[in-house]
N, C-alpha and C positions, 0 to 999 in steps of 0.2 A: 746743406749746413756748411757750417768751418770747417772740423768736422767731422770727419767719412764713419757712420755708421750703420752696423746695422739695424734693416728694419722686417717688419713681421705685420703685416696685416690678418688681426682675427673678425671672423662677418658668422656673422649667428644666425643659425635656421635652423634650432632646435628647439623655439618655443611651441605651446600649444596650439599658437592662435584663434580662445575663446572666446576672445570682443569682435571676433573676424565673423563670429555665427555663419559657417557656409561647411564644418566638420572636416575642412582643411585646413591644410599647412595654407595659410595666406602667403608663402614663396613663391609655389610653381604655381603662382595664376599668372596667368598672362596677361603681353602689355605689348602689342603690339606684333604678335607674336610669338613675344620672347619673355623666357620665364621673371617675372620680377626678380628673383635671385644672382639672375644674369647678370641685369644691369651694374647690380651690385660688386658681383665678384671682378666682372673685365676693368668697373671703373680702377681699384686697387688690384687692376696687373697689369695695365698701364701703366700706370704709374711712377717714373724709375724712381721716385725712392722706395721701391716695396722691393724688396730681395726675397721675401715667398709668404703664402697665405694657410691661412688653419682657416678650417669647415667648422664650428660645434652643430654637428647633426645629432638629430633623434638619431637611432643604432634601427631603426626596424625602417629608414628614409637614406639610409647610405647606400642601395645599390641607383636610384631615383633616381640622388646629384650627383654619386659615377655620370649616368648619363646624361643627363647636363650639361656638368663641362665636360667632357669627351664632345662637345657640339660647339661650345668654343675655343679649342683648343689651343688654351691652357697653355705654356713655354715657362712658367718661371717655375716654384719649385711652390707642389703641393699640397697640405697635405688634410682629413679629416677625420673631425675627434669626436667620441662619441661625449653629447655637452649631460651636465646631472639633472637633479629633478627641480632647477635655478636656473636663469640667466648668475647670476650671479657663480654656480657648478659647473657651469658650463665655461667660463672665461677663467674661472683657477685648473679647465680642466687641461683645456688649448696650454698657457700657461709656463705649463707644466711640460709642454712638448714642442718648443723650440726656447733657443739660447741667444735669440736678438737683443741687440743692445737698451730695444724703442720698440713696442707693442702699439699698431692704429690700432683701435677697435671698432666693429659696423656694425648697426643693424641691415642683415641682408634687406626686411623691404621698408630699408628708405632707397630705393631705386634710381634717385636723384639725383644722389648728393655731386655736388661741379670739385674738377682735379683742379680749386685754387683752393678749397675747403681743407684737402688732403693735405695737401704739398704746404696750410698757414699749421696746421696743427702739426705735425713734425719738424719744421721749421722752428717749431716754437721754442723746444725743446733744446735750441738753448740756451735759457734763459728758465724755464719751467721744469716742474717734474709732471707735472700733469696738465694738460689742455682740453679742452671739449668744444667743441657750434655749438653759438645757443642764438639766437633769438630774442630783442626787448620782448616785452609781454604784450600784448597790447590790452589786455585788461584790466581792471582793479583784482587783486587774488585774496581772500580772504582763509586764515584758517583757522577749523573747528576741531568740537572738542567731538565724542564721539557719539553725543546728542544733533551736535550736526548748532552748537552754540557756535555765535567768532567771539574767537577769543583775541581774532591778534591781526589787524590786516595791513599786507605787503605795499609798500615809495614800489607804487607801478614804474619808479627813475632807476627803481633796482631791482627790478624782477625779472630775471628768463626765463625762459623757457629754454628747457635744455635737450640736444637732441648730440645725435653721434656722425664724426668721428669721438672718436673722445681717446687722447696721445697717450702715452705713459715712457718715463724709463722702467723698463720688464724687471730686474731684480727686485723694485722696490715695490713698486705691484706688488709684488709675489708672496713680496716679505707684510706685505696691507694686505693683500688673501687671507694668508696665515693667521698674523692675526686676529685678524674681526673674519674669523670664519665662519661665528657662532652665528655671529647675528647679524641678519637680512639685509642689505642694500638692497639700491632700485640698480644701479647706477654705479659706477668701476670707481668716479670723482669721488665721489662720497664715504670712499674708503681711508684716502688721503684726508679732504676735508675730517674723519675723527681723530686723523693724528697733529690735525693742524700741519698739515704739507698744505702751501697754497697751490692752485685752481686755475687756472686761468681760461676766460668765456674768452670767448672767438669768434662778432658776429655773422651770421651765417644769412640764407637768408627763410623766406618763409615755404617755398618751395620744394625746400630737404623734408618730406612730409612722411612719416613714418606709415604705410597703411592700417590700422590698425581694425576698421570697419569694412565691413564690404564697398560703401558709398564710397571712398578712398580711391575704389581703383576706376574708377571715371576721375575721377583729378588728376591722376597724376597721370592719365592717358591723355586727358587733355592739354595738360601741360605742355608734357613729352612733343606732341604734337604740336603744339603750335610757336618750342625750339626749333622742333626739324623743318617746319616752314620756314622758320626767321633765316635759320643756318641756309639753307638752299637757295634766300633770295642772296644770297653774299657773293 
């Protein structure tokens, strides 16, 4: 970046993993011998832009996460922050623990994140106050009412599936969290949108999936094995 700014990565692992259906936190599942969250933490720890890391955790899982981190040989400052009842509350708690100029927020359950997307998010802060990785929708998306009756069909060429990381000016995002604390949002970009602050979508790729169901583990493991085999041949 043209102007040197401090950057904190916030990694979220405090979810309930309800849709995962295995009565355990999906971030602790192992892929090729390492936990899902380890891949996410390692990616941000290795990025040269990142100065420090904060992990949003459940209180009863803190000891387990500390053990995982000890195996990763973390050298950058890292802090575990107890999350709230929702993703929104957890991010807010984490934002209060850093004074960095920029925060980049990532789902711990997206272990295949690439360095180029982390870089692009952070570098985009030279021109916008909020940015997110996303991919163009492959399908036609329809919006329904509460009775599942279609009320609108989106234009596929303008429809995106949003991923993480998402990157923001910290002070501004903290203000938006405080302003809209009583309104439920599912990602941090929505807070900016509510205040008519432009959010830029940076095109990523479809391998940056979020592990949501148990079947996703096999998908991401196969992808990682192919990536490793490809790199070994180079």
